DRENDO-1510 file (C-alpha; in Angstrom, 1 decimal, always signed):
<recs>
REC; n; res; u; v; w
REC; 1; UNK; +13.5; +17.7; -30.7 .
REC; 2; UNK; +11.9; +14.7; -29.1 .
REC; 3; UNK; +10.4; +16.8; -26.1 .
REC; 4; UNK; +8.7; +18.9; -28.8 .
REC; 5; UNK; +7.4; +15.9; -30.6 .
REC; 6; UNK; +6.2; +14.3; -27.5 .
REC; 7; UNK; +4.3; +17.5; -26.5 .
REC; 8; UNK; +2.4; +17.4; -30.0 .
REC; 9; UNK; +1.4; +13.7; -29.6 .
REC; 10; UNK; -1.7; +12.8; -27.7 .
REC; 11; UNK; -0.8; +10.8; -24.5 .
REC; 12; UNK; -2.9; +7.8; -23.5 .
REC; 13; UNK; -4.7; +8.9; -20.5 .
REC; 14; UNK; -6.2; +5.5; -19.5 .
REC; 15; UNK; -3.3; +4.5; -17.4 .
REC; 16; UNK; -4.7; +7.2; -14.7 .
REC; 17; UNK; -7.9; +5.1; -14.7 .
REC; 18; UNK; -5.8; +1.9; -14.1 .
REC; 19; UNK; -3.8; +3.5; -11.4 .
REC; 20; UNK; -7.2; +4.7; -9.6 .
REC; 21; UNK; -8.4; +1.2; -9.7 .
REC; 22; UNK; -5.4; -0.3; -8.5 .
REC; 23; UNK; -5.3; +2.1; -5.5 .
REC; 24; UNK; -8.9; +1.4; -4.9 .
REC; 25; UNK; -7.9; -2.3; -4.2 .
REC; 26; UNK; -5.6; -0.8; -1.4 .
REC; 27; UNK; -8.4; +1.1; +0.2 .
REC; 28; UNK; -10.7; -2.2; +0.4 .
REC; 29; UNK; -7.8; -4.5; +1.4 .
REC; 30; UNK; -6.8; -1.8; +4.3 .
REC; 31; UNK; -10.5; -1.9; +5.4 .
REC; 32; UNK; -10.7; -5.7; +5.5 .
REC; 33; UNK; -7.3; -5.8; +7.5 .
REC; 34; UNK; -8.5; -3.3; +10.0 .
REC; 35; UNK; -11.8; -5.2; +10.4 .
REC; 36; UNK; -9.7; -8.4; +11.2 .
REC; 37; UNK; -7.3; -6.5; +13.6 .
REC; 38; UNK; -10.4; -5.0; +15.5 .
REC; 39; UNK; -12.1; -8.0; +15.7 .
REC; 40; UNK; -15.1; -7.0; +13.6 .
REC; 41; UNK; -14.5; -9.7; +11.1 .
REC; 42; UNK; -13.1; -13.3; +11.7 .
REC; 43; UNK; -9.5; -13.9; +10.5 .
REC; 44; UNK; -10.7; -16.4; +7.6 .
REC; 45; UNK; -13.4; -14.3; +6.2 .
REC; 46; UNK; -11.1; -11.2; +6.0 .
REC; 47; UNK; -8.3; -13.2; +4.7 .
REC; 48; UNK; -10.6; -14.2; +2.0 .
REC; 49; UNK; -11.7; -11.0; +1.0 .
REC; 50; UNK; -8.2; -9.7; +1.1 .
REC; 51; UNK; -7.4; -12.3; -1.4 .
REC; 52; UNK; -10.0; -11.2; -3.7 .
REC; 53; UNK; -8.7; -7.8; -3.6 .
REC; 54; UNK; -5.4; -8.8; -4.5 .
REC; 55; UNK; -6.6; -10.9; -7.3 .
REC; 56; UNK; -8.5; -7.8; -8.5 .
REC; 57; UNK; -5.2; -5.8; -8.2 .
REC; 58; UNK; -3.2; -8.6; -10.3 .
REC; 59; UNK; -5.8; -8.1; -13.0 .
REC; 60; UNK; -5.0; -4.5; -13.1 .
REC; 61; UNK; -1.2; -5.1; -13.2 .
REC; 62; UNK; -1.8; -7.3; -16.3 .
REC; 63; UNK; -3.9; -4.6; -17.8 .
REC; 64; UNK; -1.2; -2.0; -17.2 .
REC; 65; UNK; +1.4; -4.4; -18.7 .
REC; 66; UNK; -0.7; -4.9; -21.9 .
REC; 67; UNK; -1.5; -1.0; -22.0 .
REC; 68; UNK; +2.3; -0.2; -21.7 .
REC; 69; UNK; +3.2; -2.7; -24.8 .
REC; 70; UNK; +0.3; -1.1; -27.0 .
REC; 71; UNK; +0.5; +2.4; -26.4 .
REC; 72; UNK; +2.8; +4.7; -28.5 .
REC; 73; UNK; +3.1; +7.8; -26.3 .
REC; 74; UNK; +2.8; +7.2; -22.6 .
REC; 75; UNK; +1.9; +10.0; -19.9 .
REC; 76; UNK; +5.4; +9.4; -18.5 .
REC; 77; UNK; +8.4; +6.7; -18.8 .
REC; 78; UNK; +7.2; +3.4; -19.3 .
REC; 79; UNK; +9.6; +2.1; -16.5 .
REC; 80; UNK; +8.0; +4.7; -14.1 .
REC; 81; UNK; +4.6; +3.1; -15.0 .
REC; 82; UNK; +5.5; -0.3; -14.4 .
REC; 83; UNK; +7.4; +0.6; -11.1 .
REC; 84; UNK; +4.5; +2.4; -9.8 .
REC; 85; UNK; +2.2; -0.4; -10.5 .
REC; 86; UNK; +4.6; -2.9; -8.9 .
REC; 87; UNK; +4.6; -0.6; -5.6 .
REC; 88; UNK; +0.9; -0.5; -5.5 .
REC; 89; UNK; +0.7; -4.3; -5.9 .
REC; 90; UNK; +3.3; -4.7; -3.3 .
REC; 91; UNK; +1.0; -2.9; -0.6 .
REC; 92; UNK; -1.7; -5.1; -1.2 .
REC; 93; UNK; +0.5; -8.2; -1.4 .
REC; 94; UNK; +1.8; -7.4; +2.0 .
REC; 95; UNK; -1.7; -7.2; +3.4 .
REC; 96; UNK; -2.3; -10.5; +1.9 .
REC; 97; UNK; +0.8; -11.7; +3.7 .
REC; 98; UNK; -0.2; -10.4; +7.0 .
REC; 99; UNK; -3.7; -12.1; +6.9 .
REC; 100; UNK; -2.2; -15.2; +5.7 .
REC; 101; UNK; +0.2; -15.2; +8.7 .
REC; 102; UNK; -2.7; -14.7; +11.2 .
REC; 103; UNK; -4.5; -17.6; +9.5 .
REC; 104; UNK; -1.6; -19.8; +9.5 .
REC; 105; UNK; -0.9; -19.2; +13.3 .
REC; 106; UNK; -4.6; -19.4; +14.0 .
REC; 107; UNK; -4.5; -15.9; +15.9 .
REC; 108; UNK; -7.9; -14.6; +16.7 .
REC; 109; UNK; -7.2; -11.7; +18.8 .
REC; 110; UNK; -4.9; -8.8; +18.3 .
REC; 111; UNK; -2.8; -6.6; +20.8 .
REC; 112; UNK; -3.8; -2.8; +21.0 .
REC; 113; UNK; -0.6; -1.7; +18.9 .
REC; 114; UNK; -1.7; -4.2; +16.2 .
REC; 115; UNK; -5.2; -2.7; +16.1 .
REC; 116; UNK; -3.7; +0.8; +16.0 .
REC; 117; UNK; -1.5; -0.4; +12.9 .
REC; 118; UNK; -4.8; -1.3; +11.2 .
REC; 119; UNK; -6.2; +2.4; +11.6 .
REC; 120; UNK; -2.8; +3.8; +10.3 .
REC; 121; UNK; -2.6; +1.6; +7.5 .
REC; 122; UNK; -6.2; +2.5; +6.4 .
REC; 123; UNK; -5.0; +6.1; +6.6 .
REC; 124; UNK; -2.3; +5.5; +4.4 .
REC; 125; UNK; -4.5; +3.8; +1.9 .
REC; 126; UNK; -6.9; +6.7; +1.9 .
REC; 127; UNK; -4.0; +9.1; +1.2 .
REC; 128; UNK; -2.6; +6.8; -1.5 .
REC; 129; UNK; -6.0; +7.0; -3.5 .
REC; 130; UNK; -5.8; +10.6; -3.2 .
REC; 131; UNK; -2.3; +11.0; -4.4 .
REC; 132; UNK; -2.5; +8.6; -7.2 .
REC; 133; UNK; -5.8; +10.5; -8.5 .
REC; 134; UNK; -3.6; +13.8; -8.3 .
REC; 135; UNK; -1.2; +12.4; -10.9 .
REC; 136; UNK; -3.4; +13.3; -13.7 .
REC; 137; UNK; -3.0; +17.0; -13.0 .
REC; 138; UNK; +0.4; +16.9; -10.8 .
REC; 139; UNK; +1.7; +20.4; -12.1 .
REC; 140; UNK; -1.6; +22.0; -10.6 .
REC; 141; UNK; -1.3; +20.2; -7.4 .
REC; 142; UNK; +2.2; +20.2; -6.2 .
REC; 143; UNK; +1.4; +21.7; -2.8 .
REC; 144; UNK; -1.0; +19.0; -2.0 .
REC; 145; UNK; +1.3; +16.2; -3.2 .
REC; 146; UNK; +4.1; +17.4; -1.2 .
REC; 147; UNK; +1.6; +17.6; +1.8 .
REC; 148; UNK; +0.6; +13.9; +1.3 .
REC; 149; UNK; +4.1; +12.7; +0.9 .
REC; 150; UNK; +4.8; +14.4; +4.2 .
REC; 151; UNK; +1.6; +12.8; +5.8 .
REC; 152; UNK; +2.5; +9.3; +4.7 .
REC; 153; UNK; +6.0; +9.7; +5.8 .
REC; 154; UNK; +4.8; +10.6; +9.3 .
REC; 155; UNK; +2.4; +7.6; +9.4 .
REC; 156; UNK; +5.5; +5.3; +8.6 .
REC; 157; UNK; +7.3; +6.9; +11.3 .
REC; 158; UNK; +4.2; +6.2; +13.6 .
REC; 159; UNK; +4.3; +2.6; +12.3 .
REC; 160; UNK; +8.0; +2.3; +13.5 .
REC; 161; UNK; +7.1; +3.5; +16.9 .
REC; 162; UNK; +4.1; +1.2; +17.0 .
REC; 163; UNK; +6.4; -1.8; +16.3 .
REC; 164; UNK; +8.9; -1.1; +18.9 .
REC; 165; UNK; +6.0; -0.5; +21.5 .
REC; 166; UNK; +4.3; -3.7; +20.4 .
REC; 167; UNK; +7.5; -5.8; +20.5 .
REC; 168; UNK; +8.2; -4.5; +24.0 .
REC; 169; UNK; +4.8; -5.4; +25.1 .
REC; 170; UNK; +5.1; -8.7; +23.7 .
REC; 171; UNK; +8.4; -9.3; +25.4 .
REC; 172; UNK; +7.1; -8.3; +28.7 .
REC; 173; UNK; +4.0; -10.6; +28.3 .
REC; 174; UNK; +5.4; -13.8; +26.6 .
REC; 175; UNK; +9.4; -13.3; +26.3 .
REC; 176; UNK; +10.2; -15.6; +29.3 .
REC; 177; UNK; +7.2; -17.9; +29.6 .
REC; 178; UNK; +5.8; -18.3; +26.0 .
REC; 179; UNK; +8.3; -17.8; +23.3 .
REC; 180; UNK; +5.9; -19.2; +20.8 .
REC; 181; UNK; +3.5; -16.5; +21.3 .
REC; 182; UNK; +6.2; -14.0; +21.2 .
REC; 183; UNK; +7.4; -15.2; +17.9 .
REC; 184; UNK; +4.1; -15.1; +16.3 .
REC; 185; UNK; +3.4; -11.7; +17.5 .
REC; 186; UNK; +6.9; -10.6; +16.4 .
REC; 187; UNK; +5.9; -12.0; +12.9 .
REC; 188; UNK; +2.8; -10.4; +12.7 .
REC; 189; UNK; +4.5; -6.9; +13.5 .
REC; 190; UNK; +6.8; -7.5; +10.9 .
REC; 191; UNK; +4.2; -7.8; +8.2 .
REC; 192; UNK; +2.2; -4.9; +9.5 .
REC; 193; UNK; +5.1; -2.6; +9.4 .
REC; 194; UNK; +6.1; -3.9; +5.9 .
REC; 195; UNK; +2.6; -2.8; +4.7 .
REC; 196; UNK; +3.3; +0.9; +5.8 .
REC; 197; UNK; +6.7; +0.5; +4.2 .
REC; 198; UNK; +5.3; -0.5; +0.9 .
REC; 199; UNK; +2.8; +2.5; +1.2 .
REC; 200; UNK; +5.9; +4.9; +1.5 .
REC; 201; UNK; +7.5; +3.4; -1.3 .
REC; 202; UNK; +4.3; +4.1; -3.6 .
REC; 203; UNK; +4.5; +7.8; -2.2 .
REC; 204; UNK; +8.4; +7.8; -3.0 .
REC; 205; UNK; +7.8; +6.5; -6.4 .
REC; 206; UNK; +5.1; +9.3; -7.2 .
REC; 207; UNK; +7.4; +12.0; -5.8 .
REC; 208; UNK; +10.1; +10.8; -8.2 .
REC; 209; UNK; +7.7; +10.7; -11.1 .
REC; 210; UNK; +6.4; +14.4; -10.4 .
REC; 211; UNK; +9.9; +15.7; -10.0 .
REC; 212; UNK; +11.0; +14.0; -13.3 .
REC; 213; UNK; +8.0; +15.6; -15.1 .
REC; 214; UNK; +8.0; +19.2; -13.7 .
</recs>
């Protein structure tokens, strides 16, 4: 009876616009992070811009929470809406933490695996924008949704490999003679890998929503 009632009631579609706005902050944050790692933008400037994008994302989080309280019929479960929003926000938060770490340690140049991390993160952000947009018509786009989930999983696997390669290079270069440099590099790699983990969390959350609402 409740499923039949829900089908008759108009659902608030404004949530999808909010998801799109939130995902867009990830693309902008990833672009700034990549520019920082590539040396195209200095760390202080990139960190400031990422902070601005993170604040923009926080505003979306507040709007989603307000929308959830005020909306009678939501596109899918309220808890799923809030969890998806948190997953998106965790990704931009982790980018902010990465830039902040580089700022604190006064890092000005980044190793090749770190720069490759930047490219991988940017690819993940672009896929995330696409997969979030497909939520509007998920039933019609199951094939592409599945493909994106696989692509994001592959990127996360690549990030794991970059983490190992990066730590090995750090140890060979600094392990014996400069433990501080090793510690700083290790911390940065840890944050970069966590950015990719957060993107995979978004993908897993969306996959769960799609499965629940087939």
